[in-house]
N, C-alpha and C positions, 0 to 999 in steps of 0.2 A: 273434366270432374263434374260434377254437379254443382249448381249454383245455390247454395244456402242464403239464408238469410241472415248472414254474420253478424249484422248490425244487431239483431235482438239476441243472438246467441252469446255475443258479447256483454251485453247488457245481463244478461240473465245469470251469466258465469261471474261476472265481475263483482256483482252484489254480494255484501256481505249476509250472512244470516245462519247460524250455526243451531242447532237445535233446543227450541224454547225462545229463540231470538230472531226471528224469522222476518222481521217489521219491514226490511228495504225489500227482501224480496217478494214478498205479498202484494207491495202496492204494484210491482211491476206486472205479477200475475193476474191481478184483478184489473188492471187497466187493459190487457190483452183478452181477458176472457170476456170484457164487456163488449168487444168487436165482434164475437162469434156468438152470444148465449143470449137468451131471452132473457134470464135472471143470472145475478151472480151475488154470492152472500158468503160472507165468514162466519164460520162455525165457533163455537165456544172455545176449542180449543186453538183456533188460527188457521185451519185449514181453509182454502179456496174452493168455493164448489160452484162451478158453471152449470146451468141446466140447457139441453138444447132439445125441444120438445120433437119427439116424431110425429109424422103424419098419419101413421096409421089411425083409422076410426074405431077400431076393435082392440083386443088386448095387445097391449105393448110390453116388450120386454125392458127392463132399466139394463143399461149398459154403462158400468162406472170406467173410467179412464182414469188412473192416477201416477201422477210422476211427483217425489217428493221433493220440496223446496228447499229442506234443510242440509247444511254442509257438516263436515266434522270440524271440531274447532276445538277450543279451550275457554273456561271459566277462570276469572281470578278469584283465588281463594286466602290471599294472604299480600300484603304490603311490607317489606321488611323495613328497617330502619336505614337501610343504604338507598331504598327506592325499587328496590328489585321486586318484580312481580312473581311470587310462585302461582302455580296455575295446575288444574285439573284438566283432563280430558272429556269432551262430551263427543263419543263416538272412537271409532278404533283407529288408532295410529300404529305405525311401525317406527319406533324410536329411532331407527337408523336413518331414516331421511329427514330428520329434523333439525341437525346440526348446523349451527349458523344459518338459519333462516329469517325473512324479514317476515313481520306480521303487523297487523293492524288491532290496536286495542279501542275499542268501541264502548264508550264509558254512558253509564245511565243519564248524565249530563247533557251528551250530545256530541260530544267531541271525539274526533276520529285522530287516536294518537299513531304515529310511527314507532316501532320498535324492533328489537333485535333479540332472535331466539339462541339462546345459548346453554350449553351445559354446565350445571355445577361443579365443575372439578377445575383441578390447576390446568393453567397451558402444558401444552405437551412438554414444551422444553424444560417444566418444572417436575415432570412425573417420574417416580421413579420407575427401572426398567421393570417392563411387563404389566404395569399398570394402564397404561395405554389402551389394551387390548380387553380391557374389562367391559361387558356389556352392558348398556345404559340402558334405563327406562324412561317412559314420558315424564314422573315426576321429577326424575333428575334436573329437566330443564325450568330456566326462568326467562322472564322478559326482562330487557333494558331498554328503557326510553331515553336514556341520554340526557335527563333533567335531572336537578337537583333532587334530593327525597323529599324535601319540604314542599317543591312543586307537584313531586307526584302523588304525595298524600292529599293535597288540594283537589288534583283531578280526577283520582282512579277511586272506588269503591270497591268491596269484595261484593261479585256478582257480575261485574262488568266482562264483557265478553271479548276473547281472542280469536281472529280469523287470520289465515295465512296471505300474505302481501305479495300476490302474483296474478298477471293480468292476461287476458286472453290474447292468444298468438295463433297465426297461423304457421306450419311448418311442412312442406311439402304437398302432399295432398291429405294432410291431418291437422287436427286443431288443438290446441292442449289449453287448461287451466285449472285452477286449483279446486274447482267444482263443478266440473262437468258431472262428479257424482253428487246430485242428481239434475244438475239443471238442464242437462243435455235430454233426458227424459222428459221432463217439463215442455222444453222447446218443442220435440217430436209431438207431443199432446197438442201445442197450440197450432203448431204448423197443420197438422191432420184436421184440426176442425176446420180449416179454412179451406180444405180439399173437399170436404164433405158439406155439400150445399143443404140437402134435407137427407131425412133417414127416417124408415118406417117406426124405428125406436126410439123410446127416450135415452139420451146420451147426459151421462154427469161426469164434467169434465174435473178433476179435483188435484189442485197442488196441494198435499199433503204435508203436515207438520211431523218433526220428531221421529222421523223415520230412522234414525242412524241410532237412536237410543231405544228400540223396542217397537217400532212400527207403529206407534201409538195414533198419529192422526189418521191411519188407513183404518183403525179398528173403530174410532168413534166417528168418523166420517160415514163409514159403509153401515155402522149402526142405524145412522138416520136415514141412509138412502135405501138401505134393504136391497141391493142389486140382484139381477137374475145370474148377469155376467159381469166379471171384475177383470180387469186387464192392466197389470202393472208396468210402466214403463221405467227402465232402470238401467242400470251399465252392467257388466259382469266383466270377469278376469280375462284379459288379452293376454294369457302368459307365453305368448309365441316369441320368447327370447330368449338371450344365452342363460343357459343354467336350468332350464324347466326340460324336461322329457316330454315326448309328442302326447302321450297319453294323459299329461298334466296339464295341457295347454287350455283347456275349457274353449278358448275361442280363439280366434285369430282374428286381426284387424283386416281389411279390404276381403273377406270373405261374405260379408252380408249381415245383414240383421241375425242374431241367435233367438231362436224358437227355443224357450226354456221347457225341459221335461221336469227336472225338479231341482230343489236347492234344499239349504236347511232348515227352512221355513214351512215350504210349501212343495208339494207335488201338484204339478198343473194336470188342469182336466184332459183326460186322452180325447176326448172328442175334438176340443179346441185346438190341440198340439196338431192333429190330422188334418183339419179346417184349414189351419194357417199354412201348413207344409205344402198341401195340396194347391191352393190359392197360388201361394209363392213359386210353386212350378208351372201354374197355368197362366202366370202374369209374367214368369222371366224375370222376379225379383229377387237378387242374390241371397241366399240366407244358408241357416248353419245350426244343426241341434246343439242344444247347451244343457250338460248338468255340471251344477255347481256343489261339491262336495260339502263346503260349509257357507253359513252368511244366508241372508235370504232379502227377499223385496217386499214392498206392501202388500203382494198376493197374500202373503201369511197371515197380515191381519184382515184382509178383506173378507178371505175364505171364512172366517170364523164370525162372520156379520150375521147375527139373528140364528136362523135355522142353516145358514151355510149358504155359498155359492159357487158356481163354477169359475176357476180361475186360471189364468195363464199369464206370464210374462214374457214381453219383447224387452230383449237386452240389445245395449249397443256396446259390443266390444271395446274394451278400453285396456290400455297398458298403463302401468303404475298406478293402479286404483288406491285412494286413500294417499295419497302423497301431493305435493304441490304442482305435479308433472302430468296430472291426466291426461291421457292423449286418446284421440277415437278419429278414425279414418272418416272423412265427409262422406263417401260413398255408402257407407254404413248406415251413417245418420238419414241419410236419403232413402235407403232401402227401408230402413222403420217405417218412414213417414208412408210412403207409397204402399207398403204392405198392409198396414193398419188401415188407411184409409179407404182402400180396396176393399177390404174387409167390412168396414162400416158402410160403405155404399152399396154391398151386395146384401148384407143382412137383415 
């Protein structure tokens, strides 16, 4: 099994940072980019941009790499008289995955409070027949901090954020955590830079913000860079599980990096698709082709920069996306690193 830098991937995925509150993960990405880039800056929205200049003395292409730093989570919108926190989602959740989960409440005062995420309904023992089968929605959930209401009101404010409480773990030949989406894409970007010692073209490596709420950081950072080619690094569905027909699976874990053809936000440049596919075959890097019916990546935002640019997404197949148990195969992550590094070293 490939030997990934599990220490770095754990640090990235364990960090807290929902859309608009990426402070903790920004520090890590900024630190790592400084090791590989000539300059590193934070733009007005909070995206971290590392610049690695090309060696070509003539005309150089601007190649932008993007992995989004934010994860899905919640924001506190009410503290009731019993000390329970009502929350609103930032990013898309499947409410079926949220029952009886554990969370962290990150306050504006700097506290990190442990809490329980529960459904605002009677215990099943008290429900009348048939009511337990009623479908739940995300706004039905609340957070219980286990402390008196007066203490909650002293510690928690409207606008504090909530993230899932789940740590990085290895299981078999896979890894899992709450935020593989998209810290694993950020990880691939950082590891690729280590394998690209020099390149003819300028590389802009960007940890973007607020992808989960509309690809916002990718739009603004790409307007500043104006890339010729932009490559998003993100997860995709690996629906290779019970209950999904083969033609609906999108991708499979252990079948290599997914070269995206299209999704709900962008259509990949056909020339780039063929380049990556051909190179993967030449280098014997395991890969698969991906079409995602709904959803999108930062490629959709970067594609709209200035007069537009050529885009593609390299996707890490991920089971149980947008849950606390997002799971990727180590070999697929490594395949993504190897393919992108080979392309950049050749380009």
